[in-house]
Each structure stands twice: as C-alpha cells, then as structure tokens.
C-alpha positions in Angstrom: 75.2 95.1 89.1 75.3 97.6 91.9 78.6 99.6 92.2 80.8 100.2 95.3 83.3 103.0 95.1 86.1 102.3 97.6 87.8 105.7 98.2 91.0 104.5 99.7 93.2 107.7 99.9 95.8 109.0 100.0 95.5 111.4 102.9 96.3 115.2 102.5 94.2 115.3 99.4 90.9 116.9 100.6 89.6 113.5 101.7 88.1 114.9 104.9 86.1 117.6 103.0 84.7 115.0 100.6 83.8 112.7 103.5 82.1 115.4 105.4 80.1 116.4 102.3 79.0 112.9 101.7 78.1 112.4 105.4 76.2 115.7 105.5 74.0 115.1 102.5 72.2 111.8 103.2 68.8 113.1 101.9 70.1 114.4 98.6 72.2 111.4 98.0 69.2 109.1 98.6 67.4 110.9 95.8 70.2 110.0 93.5 70.2 106.4 94.5 73.5 106.9 96.4 74.4 105.5 99.8 77.2 106.7 102.1 76.9 104.0 104.9 76.9 104.8 108.6 78.4 101.3 109.3 82.1 101.6 109.6 82.1 105.2 110.6 79.4 105.6 113.2 76.7 108.3 113.3 79.2 111.1 114.3 82.1 110.4 112.1 82.6 111.3 108.4 85.1 108.6 107.4 84.9 104.8 107.6 87.8 104.6 110.0 86.4 101.5 111.7 87.2 99.4 108.7 91.0 99.8 109.0 91.4 98.3 112.5 88.9 95.6 111.6 90.9 94.6 108.5 94.2 94.7 110.2 93.1 93.2 113.5 94.7 96.1 115.5 93.3 97.3 118.8 92.3 100.7 117.4 92.9 103.2 114.7 93.6 106.6 116.4 90.2 107.2 118.3 88.2 104.4 116.7 87.8 101.1 118.6 88.4 97.8 116.8 85.6 95.5 116.0 85.7 92.0 114.5 85.8 92.3 110.7 83.2 89.7 110.1 80.7 91.7 112.2 81.6 95.0 110.6 81.2 93.8 107.1 78.1 91.8 107.8 76.4 94.9 109.1 77.8 97.0 106.2 76.4 94.6 103.6 73.1 94.5 105.4 72.9 98.3 105.4 73.7 98.4 101.7 71.1 95.7 100.9 68.4 97.4 102.9 69.1 100.8 101.2 68.4 99.5 97.6 71.0 102.2 96.5 72.6 101.5 93.2 75.8 103.3 94.1 77.7 103.1 97.4 80.6 105.2 98.5 83.0 104.0 101.2 85.9 106.3 102.2 88.9 105.9 104.4 92.2 107.5 103.4 94.4 105.0 105.1 93.2 101.9 103.2 95.5 102.8 100.3 98.5 101.4 102.3 97.0 98.1 103.4 98.6 94.8 102.3 97.5 92.8 99.3 95.9 90.0 101.5 93.6 92.7 103.1 92.7 94.0 99.6 91.7 90.4 98.6 89.5 90.2 101.7 87.8 93.4 100.6 87.3 91.9 97.2 85.7 88.8 98.8 83.4 91.0 100.9 82.1 92.9 97.8 82.1 89.9 95.5 78.5 90.6 94.4 79.2 94.2 93.5 81.0 96.1 90.7 83.9 97.6 92.7 85.8 100.7 91.6 88.9 101.9 93.6 89.4 105.6 93.9 92.9 106.9 94.7 93.9 110.5 95.1 97.5 111.5 94.7 99.2 114.7 95.7 102.6 115.6 94.2 105.1 113.8 96.4 107.0 116.8 97.7 103.9 118.6 98.8 102.4 115.4 100.3 105.5 114.6 102.4 105.7 118.1 103.9 102.0 118.1 104.7 101.9 114.5 106.0 104.8 115.1 108.3 103.1 118.0 109.8 99.9 115.9 110.1 101.4 112.9 111.9 103.2 115.1 114.4 100.3 117.4 115.1 97.5 114.8 115.4 99.0 111.3 115.8 101.3 111.6 118.8 104.5 110.7 116.8 107.7 111.3 118.8 110.2 111.9 116.0 113.6 113.3 117.1 114.4 116.9 116.2 117.0 115.8 113.6 114.6 113.3 112.0 111.9 115.9 111.6 113.6 119.2 111.0 116.6 117.8 109.1 114.4 115.6 107.0 116.5 114.1 104.1 113.9 112.1 102.2 115.5 108.7 103.2 112.1 107.7 104.7 108.4 108.5 104.5 108.4 108.9 100.7 105.3 107.2 99.3 105.7 104.9 96.2 102.4 105.8 94.5 103.0 103.4 91.5 103.4 100.6 93.9 100.2 101.4 95.7 98.2 101.9 92.5 99.4 98.7 90.9 98.8 96.7 94.1 95.1 97.6 94.0 95.0 97.0 90.3 96.5 93.6 90.7 93.3 92.6 92.6 90.6 94.6 91.0 92.1 95.3 87.5 93.5 98.5 86.0 90.1 99.4 84.5 88.6 99.6 87.9 91.2 102.0 89.4 90.4 105.6 89.2 93.3 108.0 89.8 92.5 111.6 90.9 95.4 114.1 90.8 95.0 116.4 93.7 95.7 119.8 92.0 93.3 122.7 91.9 94.2 123.2 88.2 93.0 119.7 87.4 89.7 119.8 89.4 86.7 119.3 87.1 84.7 122.5 87.5 87.4 123.9 89.8 85.7 122.1 92.8 87.0 119.1 94.7 83.5 117.6 95.2 82.4 118.1 91.6 85.7 116.5 90.5 85.0 113.5 92.8 81.6 112.8 91.4 82.6 113.6 87.8 85.5 111.2 87.9 83.5 108.4 89.6 80.0 108.5 88.2 80.5 110.8 85.3 78.2 113.6 86.4 78.1 116.3 89.1 75.5 116.3 91.8 74.3 119.4 93.6 74.8 119.0 97.3 74.5 121.3 100.3 77.7 122.8 101.5 79.0 121.5 104.9 80.9 123.3 107.6 84.2 121.6 107.6 86.6 121.9 110.5 89.5 123.1 108.3 91.8 123.7 111.3 92.0 120.0 111.7 93.8 119.7 108.4 95.7 123.0 108.4 99.4 123.1 109.2 100.7 124.3 112.4 103.4 127.0 112.4 107.0 125.7 112.9 107.1 126.9 116.5 103.8 125.2 117.5 104.7 122.1 115.6 108.0 121.9 117.4 106.3 122.4 120.8 103.8 119.6 120.0 106.7 117.3 118.9 108.5 118.0 122.2 105.5 116.9 124.2 104.0 114.2 121.9 105.2 111.3 124.2 102.6 112.6 126.7 99.6 112.5 124.3 100.4 109.2 122.4 97.7 107.3 124.3 95.5 110.4 125.1 93.9 111.2 121.7 91.1 113.4 123.0 93.6 115.4 125.1 95.9 115.7 122.0 93.1 117.2 120.1 92.4 119.8 122.8 96.1 120.5 122.8 96.1 120.9 119.0 93.2 123.4 119.2 95.1 125.5 121.7 98.2 125.5 119.4 96.1 126.6 116.4 94.6 129.4 118.6 98.2 130.4 119.6 99.2 130.6 116.0 96.2 132.8 115.2 96.7 135.0 118.2 100.4 135.7 117.3 99.8 135.7 113.5 102.1 132.8 113.0 101.7 131.2 109.5 102.1 127.7 108.3 105.6 126.5 108.1 107.4 124.0 105.8 109.4 121.2 107.2 111.4 119.9 104.2 114.1 122.1 102.8 114.3 123.5 99.2 116.9 121.1 97.9 115.2 118.0 99.4 112.0 119.1 97.8 113.7 119.5 94.4 115.3 116.1 94.8 111.9 114.5 95.7 110.2 116.1 92.6 112.9 114.7 90.3 113.1 111.3 91.8 109.3 110.8 91.6 108.8 112.0 88.1 109.4 108.6 86.4 106.8 106.7 88.6 104.2 109.5 88.1 104.7 109.2 84.3 104.2 105.4 84.6 101.0 105.9 86.6 99.7 108.3 83.9 100.5 105.8 81.2 99.2 102.7 82.8 95.9 104.1 84.2 94.8 106.3 81.3 92.7 103.7 79.6 89.6 104.5 81.6 90.2 108.2 82.2 92.1 111.2 80.9 95.4 111.8 82.8 98.1 114.2 81.8 101.4 112.6 80.8 103.2 113.7 83.9 100.2 113.1 86.2 100.7 116.5 87.8 100.6 119.7 85.8 101.0 122.7 88.1 104.3 124.4 87.7 106.9 123.3 90.2 108.7 126.1 92.1 110.4 126.3 95.4 111.6 129.2 97.5 114.8 128.7 99.5 113.4 129.7 102.9 115.5 129.8 106.0 115.9 126.5 107.8 114.1 126.2 111.1 116.6 126.6 113.9 114.6 125.4 116.8 112.2 126.8 119.4 113.6 129.6 121.7 113.2 129.8 125.4 111.0 133.0 125.0 108.8 131.1 122.6 108.4 128.2 125.1 107.5 130.6 127.8 104.9 132.4 125.5 103.3 129.0 124.7 103.1 127.9 128.3 101.6 131.3 129.3 99.1 131.1 126.5 98.0 127.5 127.5 97.7 128.6 131.1 95.4 131.5 130.2 93.2 129.5 127.8 93.3 126.0 129.0 94.6 125.6 132.5 93.6 121.9 132.8 95.7 121.1 129.9 98.7 122.7 131.5 98.1 120.7 134.7 98.0 117.5 132.5 101.4 118.4 131.0 102.7 119.1 134.5 101.6 115.8 135.8 103.4 113.9 133.0 106.6 116.0 132.6 108.6 113.9 135.1 107.6 110.7 133.4 109.7 111.7 130.5 110.3 109.5 127.5 111.8 112.2 125.3 114.9 112.0 123.2 118.1 113.1 125.0 118.6 115.8 122.5 115.4 117.5 123.8 116.4 117.5 127.4 117.4 121.2 127.6 114.0 122.3 126.2 112.1 119.9 128.3 113.9 121.2 131.4 112.8 124.7 130.5 109.3 123.6 130.3 109.5 121.7 133.6 110.9 124.7 135.4 108.1 126.9 134.1 105.2 124.7 135.1 
C-alpha cells in the first residue's frame, strides 16, 4: 500500500524550511519514488496551505484563496495516482489544530493509503514566545499592549497531548510520529535528515534551498510593537503587510536591533513546569513506534531575567517613520491614508497620535 505522510505541524518548528526543501527538489524526490504534490499549494508555494481553508470552509487562509474541498482533494488524488510514487508528503503546519471531524474527512480522502501523521513539537515556553511574535508580525493580529507585553500564560498555551491523541484517535497511535524540535535531538544534526530518518527510516541527499529565513525570524521588541500598533491597517492587506514586515526587518538590521522576547522569565518558568506532565505522557504513549526521551525534550532549561519591555518611545516612533519614508514611501502613504480610520485600542491612542502628527 502506498504511504501518505501528513506533516501537520506545529508551526515554529522549521516547517517552512522542510517544505521549501521538498518543493525545491522535485527531480531528486522523483528518483526515490517520492512525491511532494503541487495540488494544494500551487506552483509558487512551498506548503499545502490551500488544504486548510478547503477543509474548514473558510474564505481564505492568510493569502490563499479557498476552494471547494471536493475539488482540491479530487485533483490531489489524481496527481498522486498519475505520479506512481510510493511515498507522498503533504505538509501544512496549521492542520494540527483542526477538529476531529475534519481529521476524519482526511482519513476518508486517503482511505486507500497507509497514512502516517507527522507532528513536530517545540518546548512550550519557546513555542509560545516565538508564536506570539509570529502572529503579530505576519497575521495582522491586533492584541492590546497589555495582552501581549504583559502576557501571563492564561491563553495561547498549546495542549500538545490533546492534539497528538486527537490525531491518534482517528489514525492510531502507531501511525503518529512525534518529532521533538530540538537541535540536540536532530538525527545527524540536521532538520531535513531528521525529517526523513523519522518518517522513512533513511536520509536522502537533496540540494540545499535558499530559504527566506527573515520570514521566520523574530522582530525586535521595538519593531514588533510598532507592527502591533498598526496591525489594524494590515489585517485585510496581506501583501502590504509583508512589505511592511520586510521594512521592519531592514530597520532592525540597520540599527543592529536584536530579536526580543515577549514572555517574562517567571511566566516562562511556570509554563515549563506546568507542561512537563503532558510532555512525559506524550513520550510514554507514542514511544512504541519510535525512540522518544522520557521528558520529550532534553535540552537544558535556563532563563535569563531580562528587563521587561516598557513600550516604544517617541524617538523610536520618529526613527521608524523616517526609515519607512526613506526606504518605502508608498508604504508610508498607505499608513497615512488609513490612520484616521482608527480601530486601535484606547490605550494606544497616545502613540497613534504621535504617528498621525508625524505623517
């Protein structure tokens, strides 16, 4: 029976790099009888992002338009059938969170295949900090200042055990492959080698790809706060948001601003301790078809009590606006045209007013 590997997430675990490597090595994968379908991702995308809106019947997922699920999966099965490949990889890091009824639909779609579920887990405190940065910088989320910078772990904390057992309840524990996202645990010290070793049991030599790492790097605290302040402008303008994001990364580079943490030291410690029991349960329940350490994650936990972010200053706002004006004037005009249609939180009014006066 042909095998389909559904690589369902989670995000912030190098999924984009794995996807870009698979998408950029069609010829070499063909020689090994492996297919990474174009259907569901399009010719210019690395991940199968079109599958999520199709499954959930939502208008779109970020920049990907929705398509009727029956049409998407009919074309996907046709592409797989025509390829004659014995092994198929499908990758979309948001699928891990879908509801059980959607998982059952996927099982029905691939009823004629041996299906393996691949789930990557990053230690929860690292995941939360990185994911918060990601959703603000790319997804147009408009969290309030307090909700973001005074994050208290009362929300946004993933239950990994729940997600793993949800998929196992449909496909079986033996068909769920857990990959801890820690460099120390990467087979051969390489994320792609680790991916193939844990899925098909061998490494495949593929050509390196040029990955746009900036898309997955963290913004500095200053740039992230500036993006948060203006996210209500870009919520429905994903392409403009990406251009804005590039400008902010360029700003960080020009002023040598480094990545900044969001969650504080004590919250990080609390997260680590609270999540330890579920991580141990995952290691115990999913070790029958792989080798997992008892605690799932093995890298030493340490945290530095860094100063809390105290907000963006007026001088920093002026510097950012000046930088955008010099490097992307159309973007500044876009901000200016939307600034009076404010939907911002009242606590942001003083900073928004500074921006308005400088435009």
